[in-house]
DOROGU-316491 format. One line per 5 residues: number of its first residue (from 1); their letters; for each residue x, y, z of N, C-alpha, C. Coordinates in nm, 2 decimals, m for minus. Layout:
N
NUM> a> X/Y/Z/X/Y/Z/X/Y/Z; ...
END
This chain:
176
1> apfvn> 14.92/5.23/2.77/14.79/5.30/2.67/14.70/5.19/2.58; 14.56/5.21/2.59/14.49/5.17/2.46/14.51/5.19/2.32; 14.57/5.28/2.32/14.56/5.37/2.19/14.70/5.48/2.21; 14.79/5.53/2.07/14.83/5.63/2.11/14.76/5.78/1.98; 14.68/5.87/2.01/14.60/5.93/1.92/14.66/6.07/1.92
6> fgtti> 14.74/6.06/1.82/14.76/6.23/1.78/14.67/6.32/1.76; 14.53/6.29/1.71/14.45/6.37/1.74/14.40/6.44/1.56; 14.35/6.53/1.54/14.35/6.61/1.43/14.45/6.70/1.44; 14.55/6.72/1.34/14.64/6.78/1.35/14.69/6.86/1.17; 14.75/6.96/1.18/14.81/7.04/1.07/14.95/7.02/1.03
11> eptgk> 15.03/6.99/1.11/15.13/6.96/1.13/15.19/6.87/1.02; 15.29/6.85/0.94/15.32/6.74/0.90/15.41/6.66/0.95; 15.49/6.72/1.09/15.54/6.57/1.16/15.53/6.64/1.30; 15.53/6.53/1.40/15.50/6.56/1.48/15.56/6.42/1.59; 15.57/6.44/1.74/15.60/6.32/1.77/15.53/6.30/1.95
16> rtiqv> 15.52/6.18/1.97/15.43/6.18/2.16/15.55/6.10/2.22; 15.58/6.11/2.32/15.69/6.03/2.45/15.54/5.92/2.49; 15.56/5.82/2.51/15.49/5.78/2.65/15.56/5.68/2.73; 15.51/5.65/2.83/15.58/5.59/2.92/15.56/5.44/2.93; 15.63/5.33/2.90/15.63/5.20/2.90/15.65/5.14/3.05
21> nankl> 15.54/5.07/3.11/15.58/5.02/3.26/15.54/4.82/3.25; 15.61/4.78/3.29/15.56/4.59/3.27/15.61/4.55/3.38; 15.50/4.49/3.45/15.53/4.43/3.56/15.54/4.26/3.55; 15.62/4.17/3.59/15.58/4.03/3.65/15.70/4.02/3.48; 15.77/4.10/3.42/15.85/4.02/3.31/15.98/4.01/3.30
26> tedia> 16.00/3.88/3.24/16.15/3.85/3.32/16.24/3.90/3.18; 16.18/3.95/3.08/16.30/3.97/2.96/16.26/4.14/2.95; 16.36/4.22/2.85/16.29/4.34/2.79/16.21/4.34/2.72; 16.20/4.48/2.62/16.05/4.47/2.55/16.13/4.53/2.44; 16.09/4.44/2.33/16.10/4.41/2.21/15.98/4.53/2.12
31> vslkn> 16.05/4.64/2.08/15.96/4.76/1.99/15.93/4.73/1.88; 15.89/4.70/1.79/15.83/4.74/1.66/15.72/4.80/1.61; 15.68/4.87/1.51/15.57/4.86/1.43/15.53/4.80/1.33; 15.42/4.79/1.31/15.36/4.66/1.20/15.34/4.71/1.08; 15.31/4.85/1.03/15.32/4.91/0.89/15.51/5.01/0.91
36> gsifs> 15.49/5.09/1.01/15.63/5.17/0.98/15.61/5.26/0.88; 15.52/5.30/0.76/15.58/5.40/0.70/15.53/5.54/0.72; 15.44/5.60/0.82/15.43/5.69/0.88/15.48/5.74/0.96; 15.52/5.64/1.09/15.56/5.66/1.21/15.69/5.53/1.23; 15.78/5.61/1.32/15.89/5.54/1.36/15.91/5.59/1.52
41> issev> 15.98/5.47/1.53/15.99/5.50/1.70/16.12/5.49/1.74; 16.16/5.56/1.91/16.28/5.64/1.91/16.39/5.47/1.94; 16.30/5.35/1.97/16.39/5.26/2.05/16.34/5.13/1.98; 16.41/5.04/1.99/16.34/4.90/1.96/16.34/4.82/2.08; 16.40/4.86/2.19/16.42/4.74/2.29/16.39/4.87/2.43
46> ldrdg> 16.31/4.82/2.53/16.30/4.92/2.60/16.34/4.84/2.73; 16.37/4.88/2.85/16.39/4.79/2.99/16.26/4.76/3.05; 16.23/4.62/3.10/16.12/4.58/3.16/16.07/4.65/3.28; 16.16/4.75/3.30/16.13/4.82/3.48/16.06/4.99/3.44; 16.08/5.00/3.30/16.01/5.11/3.29/16.08/5.22/3.15
51> dalti> 16.06/5.27/3.06/16.17/5.35/2.98/16.04/5.42/2.89; 16.06/5.59/2.87/16.02/5.64/2.75/16.04/5.56/2.64; 15.90/5.60/2.55/15.94/5.53/2.41/15.84/5.67/2.31; 15.94/5.72/2.23/15.88/5.84/2.18/15.82/5.78/2.03; 15.73/5.84/1.99/15.69/5.79/1.87/15.64/5.93/1.79
56> hydas> 15.72/5.91/1.66/15.72/6.05/1.57/15.61/6.00/1.43; 15.62/6.10/1.39/15.51/6.04/1.21/15.59/6.18/1.14; 15.52/6.09/1.02/15.58/6.23/0.92/15.45/6.22/0.80; 15.38/6.29/0.81/15.28/6.26/0.72/15.30/6.38/0.63; 15.37/6.37/0.50/15.36/6.50/0.38/15.19/6.48/0.35
61> aagsy> 15.11/6.40/0.32/14.97/6.41/0.25/14.89/6.41/0.40; 14.77/6.46/0.36/14.63/6.47/0.46/14.62/6.34/0.45; 14.54/6.31/0.57/14.46/6.15/0.51/14.47/6.10/0.73; 14.38/5.98/0.70/14.39/5.93/0.81/14.45/5.81/0.81; 14.58/5.78/0.92/14.69/5.71/0.89/14.66/5.58/1.09
66> vdsli> 14.66/5.50/1.01/14.70/5.41/1.12/14.80/5.32/1.19; 14.81/5.26/1.28/14.94/5.16/1.21/14.97/5.14/1.39; 15.00/5.00/1.42/15.00/4.92/1.56/15.13/4.90/1.58; 15.19/4.96/1.75/15.29/4.90/1.84/15.27/4.80/1.85; 15.36/4.72/1.82/15.39/4.60/1.86/15.52/4.54/1.97
71> lrsge> 15.47/4.53/2.11/15.53/4.55/2.22/15.55/4.37/2.29; 15.64/4.32/2.28/15.69/4.17/2.30/15.79/4.20/2.42; 15.76/4.09/2.50/15.88/4.02/2.60/15.89/3.89/2.63; 15.94/3.79/2.61/15.90/3.67/2.59/15.82/3.60/2.51; 15.70/3.52/2.55/15.62/3.53/2.52/15.48/3.58/2.47
76> tetrv> 15.49/3.72/2.63/15.40/3.79/2.61/15.37/3.87/2.52; 15.28/3.94/2.45/15.29/4.05/2.33/15.15/4.12/2.38; 15.15/4.27/2.32/15.05/4.31/2.29/15.06/4.44/2.20; 14.95/4.48/2.15/14.97/4.60/2.07/14.91/4.68/2.11; 14.91/4.80/2.04/14.84/4.96/2.09/14.83/5.01/1.94
81> ainlh> 14.69/5.07/1.93/14.68/5.13/1.83/14.71/5.28/1.83; 14.75/5.32/1.71/14.82/5.42/1.68/14.70/5.50/1.57; 14.69/5.65/1.61/14.59/5.70/1.53/14.65/5.85/1.52; 14.62/5.91/1.36/14.66/6.05/1.34/14.58/6.08/1.19; 14.53/6.23/1.23/14.42/6.22/1.11/14.48/6.38/1.09
86> rinpm> 14.59/6.38/0.97/14.62/6.49/0.93/14.54/6.58/0.82; 14.50/6.71/0.84/14.42/6.76/0.72/14.55/6.90/0.68; 14.51/6.94/0.55/14.57/7.07/0.50/14.50/7.20/0.55; 14.56/7.28/0.60/14.44/7.44/0.61/14.37/7.48/0.50; 14.32/7.55/0.57/14.26/7.62/0.45/14.26/7.76/0.46
91> tiaea> 14.18/7.80/0.32/14.17/7.97/0.30/14.06/7.97/0.42; 14.00/8.16/0.39/13.88/8.18/0.46/13.81/8.16/0.39; 13.76/8.16/0.21/13.68/8.09/0.14/13.64/8.00/0.17; 13.74/7.88/0.17/13.71/7.75/0.26/13.63/7.74/0.34; 13.69/7.81/0.45/13.61/7.79/0.56/13.53/7.81/0.60
96> vtqed> 13.45/7.95/0.57/13.33/8.02/0.54/13.21/7.92/0.46; 13.26/7.80/0.39/13.18/7.73/0.36/13.14/7.62/0.45; 13.19/7.61/0.59/13.19/7.51/0.63/13.06/7.50/0.72; 13.00/7.41/0.75/12.89/7.37/0.85/12.92/7.46/1.06; 12.80/7.51/1.06/12.81/7.55/1.21/12.86/7.48/1.29
101> ntmvy> 12.97/7.49/1.38/13.07/7.42/1.50/13.12/7.35/1.42; 13.17/7.35/1.24/13.32/7.27/1.24/13.42/7.29/1.29; 13.53/7.18/1.32/13.64/7.25/1.30/13.71/7.33/1.20; 13.78/7.42/1.24/13.87/7.44/1.09/14.00/7.50/1.11; 14.11/7.47/1.02/14.23/7.50/1.08/14.30/7.60/0.93
106> lneve> 14.33/7.73/1.00/14.33/7.86/0.86/14.44/7.83/0.85; 14.49/7.84/0.69/14.62/7.89/0.64/14.66/8.03/0.71; 14.76/8.10/0.69/14.81/8.18/0.76/14.72/8.31/0.72; 14.70/8.40/0.82/14.59/8.49/0.78/14.66/8.64/0.85; 14.62/8.73/0.86/14.68/8.82/0.87/14.59/8.96/0.96
111> vtkkf> 14.63/9.02/1.06/14.53/9.08/1.19/14.50/9.22/1.05; 14.39/9.27/1.08/14.37/9.37/1.02/14.32/9.48/1.15; 14.22/9.42/1.20/14.17/9.49/1.34/14.17/9.44/1.45; 14.15/9.42/1.61/14.15/9.44/1.69/14.07/9.49/1.81; 14.00/9.44/1.86/13.89/9.51/1.97/13.88/9.46/2.08
116> dtyiy> 13.95/9.45/2.21/13.94/9.38/2.29/13.94/9.18/2.21; 13.81/9.14/2.27/13.79/9.01/2.18/13.77/8.98/2.07; 13.76/9.05/1.98/13.73/9.04/1.85/13.84/9.05/1.78; 13.86/8.99/1.72/13.98/9.04/1.61/13.96/8.96/1.47; 14.02/9.09/1.37/13.95/9.08/1.25/14.08/9.04/1.17
121> vrdet> 14.03/8.92/1.04/14.18/8.86/1.00/14.14/8.85/0.91; 14.28/8.89/0.76/14.18/8.80/0.64/14.33/8.75/0.56; 14.29/8.70/0.45/14.41/8.64/0.35/14.37/8.69/0.23; 14.40/8.63/0.10/14.39/8.67/m0.04/14.28/8.60/m0.08; 14.16/8.54/0.01/14.06/8.45/m0.03/13.92/8.55/0.04
126> gsmll> 13.94/8.62/0.14/13.84/8.67/0.21/13.88/8.74/0.34; 13.74/8.73/0.41/13.84/8.82/0.55/13.73/8.75/0.68; 13.75/8.73/0.83/13.62/8.69/0.93/13.68/8.73/1.04; 13.62/8.68/1.16/13.65/8.71/1.28/13.69/8.59/1.31; 13.77/8.61/1.41/13.83/8.51/1.53/13.77/8.60/1.70
131> fdran> 13.69/8.51/1.74/13.60/8.56/1.85/13.68/8.54/1.95; 13.76/8.56/2.04/13.85/8.53/2.13/13.81/8.54/2.30; 13.75/8.43/2.31/13.69/8.41/2.46/13.77/8.41/2.54; 13.89/8.30/2.53/13.99/8.29/2.62/14.01/8.15/2.62; 14.13/8.11/2.68/14.17/7.97/2.71/14.15/7.95/2.82
136> gatgk> 14.02/7.81/2.84/13.98/7.82/2.93/14.05/7.77/3.07; 14.19/7.70/3.03/14.28/7.67/3.13/14.33/7.72/3.18; 14.38/7.85/3.10/14.46/7.96/3.19/14.37/8.11/3.21; 14.29/8.10/3.10/14.22/8.22/3.12/14.24/8.36/3.06; 14.34/8.34/2.99/14.38/8.45/2.90/14.36/8.45/2.75
141> rygad> 14.32/8.52/2.75/14.33/8.51/2.53/14.42/8.48/2.46; 14.37/8.39/2.39/14.50/8.37/2.25/14.54/8.46/2.21; 14.49/8.57/2.17/14.52/8.68/2.09/14.51/8.80/2.20; 14.60/8.76/2.29/14.62/8.83/2.38/14.73/9.00/2.36; 14.84/8.92/2.27/14.95/9.04/2.22/14.95/9.06/2.06
146> vkagh> 14.80/9.05/2.00/14.82/9.04/1.85/14.83/9.16/1.82; 14.83/9.27/1.74/14.78/9.32/1.68/14.80/9.38/1.50; 14.75/9.46/1.53/14.70/9.51/1.32/14.83/9.47/1.29; 14.87/9.39/1.20/14.91/9.38/1.10/15.06/9.28/1.09; 14.96/9.17/1.23/15.05/9.04/1.27/15.03/8.92/1.17
151> pltgv> 15.12/8.85/1.13/15.07/8.72/1.06/15.04/8.60/1.18; 14.92/8.54/1.15/14.88/8.46/1.23/14.88/8.32/1.19; 14.97/8.16/1.22/14.95/8.07/1.19/14.90/7.99/1.29; 14.89/7.88/1.27/14.81/7.75/1.34/14.67/7.83/1.43; 14.58/7.88/1.30/14.44/7.96/1.39/14.36/7.78/1.39
156> tgrfi> 14.33/7.74/1.50/14.26/7.67/1.50/14.15/7.67/1.58; 13.98/7.68/1.53/13.87/7.68/1.60/13.79/7.62/1.56; 13.66/7.68/1.63/13.50/7.63/1.59/13.42/7.75/1.51; 13.43/7.67/1.33/13.37/7.84/1.30/13.19/7.81/1.31; 13.14/7.92/1.29/12.98/7.94/1.33/12.96/8.09/1.25
161> nyfgv> 12.85/8.07/1.13/12.81/8.17/1.10/12.74/8.27/1.19; 12.73/8.36/1.24/12.73/8.45/1.38/12.65/8.55/1.32; 12.49/8.56/1.30/12.41/8.64/1.21/12.46/8.68/1.06; 12.51/8.60/0.98/12.58/8.66/0.85/12.77/8.70/0.90; 12.78/8.67/0.98/12.98/8.72/1.01/12.98/8.58/1.04
166> pevsp> 13.10/8.58/0.94/13.19/8.44/0.97/13.31/8.46/1.06; 13.24/8.35/1.13/13.31/8.35/1.28/13.41/8.26/1.30; 13.52/8.24/1.39/13.60/8.12/1.42/13.67/8.13/1.54; 13.58/8.07/1.68/13.69/8.05/1.78/13.76/7.97/1.86; 13.89/8.03/1.85/13.99/7.96/1.89/14.00/7.90/1.98
171> taqfk> 14.08/7.75/1.94/14.03/7.66/2.06/14.19/7.59/2.06; 14.28/7.67/2.04/14.46/7.64/2.06/14.55/7.77/2.01; 14.61/7.79/2.13/14.71/7.92/2.10/14.78/7.87/1.96; 14.74/7.98/1.85/14.84/8.02/1.73/14.91/8.10/1.78; 15.03/8.12/1.66/15.19/8.15/1.63/15.13/8.28/1.58
176> i> 15.21/8.40/1.62/15.24/8.57/1.54/15.35/8.54/1.52
END
């Protein structure tokens, strides 16, 4: 892969597994990281005929992190960029100040009411609507099993001020 992109996340830890294959090499592949402060790897040597490599991250603070994965076999070397953008989740009061179509990641919220595709949520700072159109891949709504009183974590989506009603359209499955 030209790079390993963890994307934008609120999770302080995570991992991604990649497959490393090499043709016409005579030695196994030595694996290292340029910095290794946020990222770590599951192995320092991979079989030249192909092995899985798991890259872990541990980023307690919000920020953008970049490192280089160095793969070396004999005189052959390649570098693969690793990217991670870690953000802190926000309160509803913080989310409603965002520009339209900004991705927001909410702190834990509580469901106050649910009507079909409309899920009303609140936290200690305010309330807003989750407009649950559905997961494009499966067609199932993200909040299909949600009921009033349920706490939700991992609410991620695009914010829009819909004629004065602050709303988030979820883009990923959240947890009850």
